[in-house]
C-alpha positions as CSV (number, residue, x, y, z in Angstrom):
1,M,135.4,102.6,187.0
2,N,134.6,99.0,187.0
3,G,132.9,96.7,189.4
4,L,129.6,98.7,189.6
5,R,126.9,96.7,191.5
6,R,124.1,95.8,189.2
7,R,120.7,94.3,189.9
8,A,117.9,93.4,187.7
9,L,114.4,92.5,188.9
10,I,112.0,91.0,186.4
11,I,108.3,90.7,187.5
12,G,106.1,88.5,185.3
13,C,102.4,87.9,185.8
14,P,101.3,85.5,183.2
15,D,97.8,84.1,182.8
16,A,95.7,82.2,180.0
17,Q,95.2,85.6,178.2
18,I,98.7,86.6,178.0
19,P,100.9,83.6,178.0
20,G,103.6,85.6,176.0
21,V,104.6,87.1,179.6
22,R,106.5,83.8,180.3
23,D,108.5,84.6,177.1
24,D,109.4,88.0,178.4
25,M,110.5,86.4,181.6
26,E,113.0,84.3,179.7
27,N,114.0,86.8,177.0
28,Y,115.0,89.6,179.2
29,P,117.5,87.5,181.3
30,T,118.9,85.9,178.1
31,F,119.5,89.3,176.6
32,F,120.9,90.9,179.7
33,K,123.4,88.0,180.0
34,S,124.5,88.2,176.4
35,A,127.5,90.3,175.2
36,A,125.2,92.8,173.6
37,G,123.1,93.1,176.8
38,G,126.3,94.0,178.9
39,G,127.1,90.6,180.2
40,W,125.1,90.5,183.4
41,F,125.7,87.5,185.8
42,S,122.8,85.2,186.6
43,S,123.3,86.1,190.2
44,E,122.5,89.7,189.4
45,I,119.0,88.8,187.9
46,T,115.9,88.0,190.0
47,V,112.9,86.7,188.3
48,L,109.5,86.7,190.2
49,E,106.3,85.1,188.8
50,S,103.1,86.5,190.3
51,P,104.6,87.6,193.5
52,T,102.9,89.1,196.6
53,V,103.0,92.8,197.1
54,A,105.1,92.4,200.2
55,R,107.7,90.4,198.1
56,V,107.8,93.1,195.4
57,K,108.3,95.8,198.0
58,S,110.9,93.8,199.8
59,E,112.9,93.3,196.5
60,I,112.5,96.9,195.5
61,Q,113.8,98.1,198.9
62,A,116.8,95.9,198.6
63,L,117.8,97.5,195.3
64,Q,118.3,100.8,197.1
65,T,121.2,99.3,199.2
66,T,122.6,96.5,197.1
67,A,123.0,98.2,193.7
68,D,124.7,101.2,191.9
69,Y,122.4,100.5,188.8
70,S,119.1,98.7,188.9
71,V,116.6,97.6,186.2
72,V,112.9,96.6,187.1
73,V,110.8,95.0,184.5
74,F,107.1,94.3,184.7
75,A,105.2,92.2,182.2
76,G,101.5,91.4,182.7
77,H,98.1,93.1,183.0
78,G,97.8,96.7,183.9
79,R,95.2,99.4,184.0
80,Y,95.3,103.2,184.4
81,S,93.3,104.7,187.4
82,P,92.2,108.2,186.7
83,A,91.2,108.6,190.2
84,D,94.7,107.8,191.5
85,G,96.4,109.3,188.5
86,C,98.6,106.4,188.0
87,G,98.8,102.8,186.7
88,M,97.8,99.8,188.6
89,L,99.7,96.5,187.8
90,L,98.1,93.1,188.4
91,L,100.3,90.7,190.3
92,S,97.6,87.9,190.6
93,P,93.8,87.7,190.5
94,G,92.5,90.5,192.8
95,V,96.1,91.6,193.8
96,E,97.3,94.9,192.3
97,I,100.3,97.2,193.1
98,D,100.8,100.9,192.3
99,E,103.2,101.2,189.5
100,N,104.9,104.0,191.5
101,E,106.2,101.3,193.9
102,L,108.4,100.1,191.2
103,K,110.1,103.4,190.7
104,F,112.4,103.1,193.7
105,G,115.9,101.5,193.3
106,A,119.5,102.2,192.9
107,S,120.5,105.9,192.4
108,R,120.8,105.1,188.7
109,R,117.7,103.0,187.6
110,T,115.6,102.1,184.6
111,V,112.0,100.8,185.0
112,I,110.3,99.1,182.1
113,I,106.5,98.4,182.2
114,D,105.0,96.4,179.5
115,A,101.5,95.9,180.7
116,C,99.5,93.7,178.3
117,R,95.7,94.2,178.3
118,V,94.4,93.0,175.0
119,L,94.8,89.9,172.7
120,P,97.1,90.2,169.8
121,T,96.5,90.5,166.2
122,N,98.4,88.5,163.6
123,I,101.7,90.6,163.5
124,L,104.8,88.5,163.3
125,L,107.7,89.4,165.6
126,D,111.4,88.4,165.1
127,S,111.9,85.0,166.8
128,V,114.2,86.3,169.5
129,R,114.9,83.4,171.8
130,A,116.9,81.2,169.4
131,S,119.1,84.0,168.2
132,L,119.5,85.3,171.7
133,E,120.6,81.9,173.1
134,K,123.1,81.6,170.1
135,Y,124.4,85.1,170.6
136,A,124.7,84.7,174.4
137,Q,127.6,82.5,173.6
138,V,129.3,85.0,171.3
139,G,131.6,87.8,172.2
140,D,133.7,88.6,175.2
141,I,131.5,88.9,178.1
142,Q,134.1,90.5,180.4
143,A,134.8,93.1,177.8
144,S,131.0,93.8,177.5
145,R,130.8,94.2,181.3
146,R,133.6,96.6,181.4
147,L,132.2,98.7,178.5
148,F,128.6,98.6,180.2
149,D,130.2,99.7,183.6
150,E,132.5,102.3,182.1
151,H,129.6,104.0,180.3
152,L,127.3,103.6,183.5
153,S,129.9,105.3,185.6
154,R,129.6,108.5,183.5
155,C,125.8,108.6,184.0
156,S,124.3,110.9,186.7
157,G,121.7,109.5,189.1
158,G,118.1,109.4,188.0
159,I,115.3,107.3,186.8
160,A,114.5,106.2,183.2
161,M,110.8,105.2,182.8
162,M,109.8,103.1,179.7
163,Y,106.1,102.2,179.2
164,G,104.9,99.7,176.5
165,C,101.8,101.9,175.7
166,A,100.3,105.2,176.5
167,I,97.6,105.9,179.1
168,G,94.3,104.4,178.0
169,E,95.9,101.9,175.6
170,G,96.3,98.2,175.7
171,A,99.7,96.5,175.3
172,Q,99.7,93.6,172.7
173,E,101.7,90.4,172.7
174,E,102.2,87.4,170.6
175,R,102.4,83.9,172.0
176,G,105.9,82.5,171.9
177,K,107.5,85.9,171.4
178,G,106.3,88.0,174.3
179,G,105.0,91.5,174.6
180,Y,105.4,93.6,171.4
181,Y,107.3,96.4,173.2
182,S,109.5,94.0,175.2
183,A,110.3,91.9,172.0
184,A,111.0,95.1,170.0
185,L,113.3,96.5,172.7
186,I,115.2,93.1,172.9
187,N,115.4,92.7,169.2
188,E,116.8,96.2,168.8
189,G,119.4,95.5,171.4
190,R,120.5,92.3,169.8
191,R,120.6,93.6,166.3
192,W,122.5,96.7,167.3
193,G,125.1,94.5,169.2
194,E,125.5,92.1,166.3
195,S,125.5,94.6,163.5
196,S,128.8,95.0,161.6
197,L,127.7,98.7,161.1
198,T,127.9,99.3,164.9
199,T,131.2,100.8,166.0
200,P,133.1,98.6,168.5
201,G,133.1,100.2,171.8
202,G,129.7,101.7,171.2
203,V,126.8,101.9,173.5
204,L,123.0,101.9,172.7
205,T,121.3,103.9,175.4
206,V,117.9,103.2,177.0
207,S,116.4,106.2,175.2
208,D,117.7,105.2,171.8
209,A,116.5,101.6,172.3
210,H,113.0,103.0,173.4
211,D,112.8,105.2,170.2
212,A,113.5,102.3,168.0
213,A,111.1,100.0,169.7
214,E,108.4,102.8,169.9
215,A,108.7,103.2,166.1
216,W,108.3,99.5,165.5
217,V,105.4,99.1,167.8
218,K,103.5,102.2,166.2
219,R,104.3,101.0,162.7
220,N,103.1,97.4,163.3
221,T,99.9,98.3,165.2
222,G,98.8,101.2,163.0
223,S,99.5,103.5,166.0
224,E,97.0,101.8,168.1
225,Q,99.8,101.2,170.7
226,N,102.0,104.0,171.5
227,P,105.0,103.4,173.8
228,H,106.0,106.2,176.1
229,G,109.5,107.0,177.7
230,A,110.7,109.6,180.2
231,F,114.4,110.0,180.7
232,P,116.8,112.2,182.9
233,R,117.9,115.3,181.1
234,N,121.5,114.7,182.0
235,L,123.8,112.9,179.4
236,P,124.9,110.3,178.8
237,R,121.8,108.1,179.3
238,F,121.9,104.7,180.8
239,P,123.2,101.8,178.6
240,F,120.9,99.2,177.2
241,A,123.1,97.4,174.7
242,V,126.9,97.5,174.0
243,R,129.3,96.2,171.4
244,A,132.6,95.6,173.1
245,R,134.4,94.2,169.9
């Protein structure tokens, strides 16, 4: 089954404390449009910077009728509210949105929340953007789209939730690279798609990408930041990266 409707919504809310959010806002679209990321079209990706609550809700609502598969990414400040039992995401000074508002979308959907709350330590991440921009020009984009869609057509409906840290923790970042969790996810997808050890026609699922990113973040923060994921029981899981050839 080809021609599945895809939509990605990337919400970035940078400020002076977390300038790396701007890198996330560039790195995710670059990865998605690459052969490894599934060859998304620019027209399928919407990037919002510090939007209003009404704009976010409008875009989320649109996903429910315009997409067969949706990805929503949030990068910015966040906090956990014990009273409400949920995370609150800061869109702009004094303006928050309940993270549960981002959990709607297409019948098949992935939500990635990389909420940064603390300043970074001196941990070096791979320099992702230059290699991503180079790799975006390599490979058969149409073949990647076909493989991505073929795998997606075998996936049942449901939601995959991916958090950059556990409740009560801060999500770290590095200027020029982005949030640790987002950079680790993108690096894993890029490396997986480029590796000669990866079988052509293979798919890296969102849960496998999360597991690899989780291990990297834990290792490089001394387990001070512990990403968390929750995925549908049905297999196969949604695709994150592909290697068409």
